[in-house]
N, C-alpha and C positions, 0 to 999 in steps of 0.2 A: 389682263395680267394674271399669271399663275405664280403664286408666292412660293418661296422655299419653305421648308419646315421652320417653325417659329412663328410664321404668319404675321398678320398685321398686329401691331402692338408690341413688337419686339424692341422698339425704340432704337433700331439699328438698320440693317440692310433692307429688309422688306418695307419698313416704314419710309425709308429714303426713296425707294423706287415709287411707292404709292404717292408720295408728294409730287413727283414728276407727272404722274397720271392725273392727279387732281388739277395741276396747273394746266395740263392739256385740255381738261374739261372747261376750266375757267376762261382760258385765253383763246382756245381754238374751237370751243364748242363741241369737243369730242364726247362721244358716248363712251362710258367707262363701265367695265365690269371686272370684278376680281374673284377668282376662285382660289381658296386657300388650301395648301397641301399640309396635311397632318403627318404624312410620312412619305417616303420615296415612292410608295405604291400608288400615290395619288397623282404623280406628275403626268403620266401619259393619259389617263382618263380625263384629267382637267384640260390638258392641251387639246385632246380630241373634242371635248365638249365645246370649247371656244372655237375650234376650227369649224365646227358644224354651224356656227352663227355667221360665218363669212364676214368677219369684221375686217377693218383696214390693216390692223397690226396686232399681233399677239406677242406679249413680252413674257419670256421665261426668266424668272429671277433666281439666278444662282447656277454655279458650275455643275452641280449635281444633276441638273436636267439635261445636260448635253446629249447623252445617248438617246434619251426618250425624244428629245426635240428632233434629233436627226431622223429618227424613224417617222415621226409625225409629219415633218416637213417634206420628206420624200413621198409620203402618201398623199400630200395636199400641195402639189406644186404651184397652184394658183394663189395660195394663201401666203402672206408675208409674216415673218417672225423676227423677233430680236431676242438675243440672249445676253445676259450680263454675266461677266466673269468666266466665260468659256468661249471657245471657238468651234463653230459648227460650219463645215465647209459645204453648204448647200446654197444654190443660187438665190433662193428665196429667204435666206437668213442673213441678218446683219449681226455680227458678233462684236461686243463691246467689252474690252478689258482695260484694266488700269495698272499704272506703275505704282502699286502699293508700297514698294520698297522706298520710293522717294519720300513720301510722308512719314513712313515708319522710321526712316533715318533721322528725320527731324525729331520725332517722338523719342527716339533713343538718346539723341544728343541732349534733349531737355531733361530726360530722366537722369542721365549721368550728372548734369549740372545740379540737380536738386537732391540727389541721393546723399545722405549723411553716412551711410554704412558702406558705400562703394559696392553695393549689392542690390541688383534690380531683378525683375522677372518678366517673362512673357507667358501669357496664357492664351492658347489658341483653341479653336473649336475642334477641328479634326486635323490630324497630321497628314496633310496633303500638299502638293506643290504650290497651290494658291496661297495657303497660309504660311508656307515657308518663305514667301516673299516678304510678308510682314515681319516674320521672325528674323530673317537675315538682315533686312534693312535696319531693324531696331537695334540688334546687337552691334552692327557696324557703326551706327550713329553714336551709340554709347561709347564705343572704343575711340571714336574720333575725339571725344572729350577726355576720356579716362581709359587709356590702353590696358590698364590692369583690372578694370571693373569686372565683377562676377555677375553673370546673367543666367539665372535659372530658367528652364523652359519646361512647361507642362502643357498637355492637351486634354481637354475635357472628354473628347470622344463623340461629342455631339454639339449641335448649335442651339439646343432648346432645353437642356437640363440645368436649370437655374441653381438647384440645390448642389449639384456637383461643381458648378462654377464657384459657388461660395466656399465649399469644402476645400477645393484646390487652392483658392485664393488665400484662405486662412493658413493652409500648409506653407504656401510661399512666403507669406508675411512672417509666420512663426519661424521660418528657416533663415530669416535675416534680410530678406528683400524689403525695401521701404518704398519702392515704386513698382507697380504692376501695369503693364500694357496689355489690355485684354482685347483680343480679336476673336470673339466666340459667339457672335449673334446674341440671341436672347439669353444664352447661358452666361454672358458677360454681366448681366444684371446681378449675378451672384457676387461679383467683385465689388460692386457698389455697396452691397449690404455688408461685406466683410470689412471694407475700408472705413465705414462709419465710426466704428468704435475704437479706431487706432489713431492716437494723437499725432504720431510722427510718421504717417504713411500717406501715400497718394496712389491714385490710379490714373491711367490715361484711357480715354474712351476711343471708340472707333466708328467708322462709316458715316454717322451723322453727329451733330453737336450733342454730346451727352454731358456737357459741363454742368448742367443743372441737376443731374442725378443726385449728386451730393455736393452742393456748392462749396467751393474752397478746397475740396478733397480730390476733385478731378482736375488735374493740372491743365489738361487740354484734351481735345479729341482729334484723332487723325481722320479727317473728313474725306470721304469719297463722294463726289457729287453725282451719285447715281440718278438723282432726280433731274439734274440738268441733261444727262445723257438720254434718259427716257423722254423728256420733253423735246429735245432736239430732233430725235428720230420721228416723233409725232409731227413736228413742224415740217420737217423735210418731206414726210409723206403727204401732208396737206398741200405742200407747194410743188408736188410731183417731181421731187428731186430723187436721185437714186438712193436707195436704202438697202445696201448689201455690202458684203465684204467684211473686213476686220478693221475696227477703229480702236486705237490704243491711246489712252489719255493719262497724262501725268501732271507733275508739278508745273512744268513749263506751259501746259495748256490751261492752268488754273482749275483743273478738275480734281486735284489732290492738294491737301494742305492741312495746317493746324487751325484751330479756332482762334478767336481774338483774346483769349485769356481773361474773360469777363470777371471771373471771381479770383484769379490767381496772379494777376499782373504784379501786384505789390510784393507778393511772396517770392515770385521769380526774380524780380528786379530788372531794371532797364539795361544793366550791363549784360546780363544773360540773354535778354531779348535781342540786343544788338548783335551778340555773338551768333544767336540762332538765325538772325536775318542774313548774316554773312555766309553761314553754311547753306542757307536756302539759295542764295545767289550763286554759290559755287555749284550746286546741283543743277540749277537752271542753265548755267553756262557750260556744263559738262566737265568742269574741273574735278568735281566729285561724282563718281558713278556708283550709286548704292548697289550692293549685290542683291540678287534676287533668288539665289540658291545657297544651300549650305556649302557647296563646293566653292562658289565664288567668295563666300564669306571667309573661308579658310585662307584665302590669299589676299584678303583686303588689308590694306595698310592705311593708317590715318594720313590725311592730306594736309600739309602745312598751309595755313591760310594767313 
């Protein structure tokens, strides 16, 4: 596996993928090696280094590796690769993407239910199409509950600048938002620091279960089961099943969703949780189609349930 910037210990995207790798080692007897990327300049050298080992599968963790993986995959047609959060159209690559807008819609609905100021915020890592799926879904979900709610949007500009994540989170809280949904990789740990000192504020985590970052202050986390996707590819490989093409996973597949509100169930209340479950069912059934772009968000209308 080649990590994205932020590396292991981000308590987010890279750690989620690594858990899938560790499960493959534990349950399938897989040999596991990880090369960490400190910057984008490390992507291609790391992919080439692992390709020279002639292993069964090499995972590229993150959309930013798409172009580098395409070049390396073309140069190593006998090696199999998997990439998370991007599509690379080579016959020896399996691309795995997620419907992040599904879970983000639920996160936005919950944020609107819990906001006392009718003012929430979204903090992303980089302003790119992938992160706009989180942004658009979140804002639409909030409007499903409160059509007049204000949602501020900021981007850190990176996925590993924790100090900038904290600074922007403070700015958003000071600007009136009392719930911040952070999809910024390691930089999102800055929101956890910012929310600690605020009595009437919450955050929503992302990618993995981050509820214990600040117990009781993290309403929930929008979980992407990257670990399951990584493990499933390894299992298919071991069973000699085809591992190529494009796999899209969402709420309907059980690959996206919120955590179980371990620390916040009482604060949220059973009535709100029941309302959230109703919204989830509507997304699964197709009655609600969360937008994945800003253009689609502009035409989104709340759906009567």
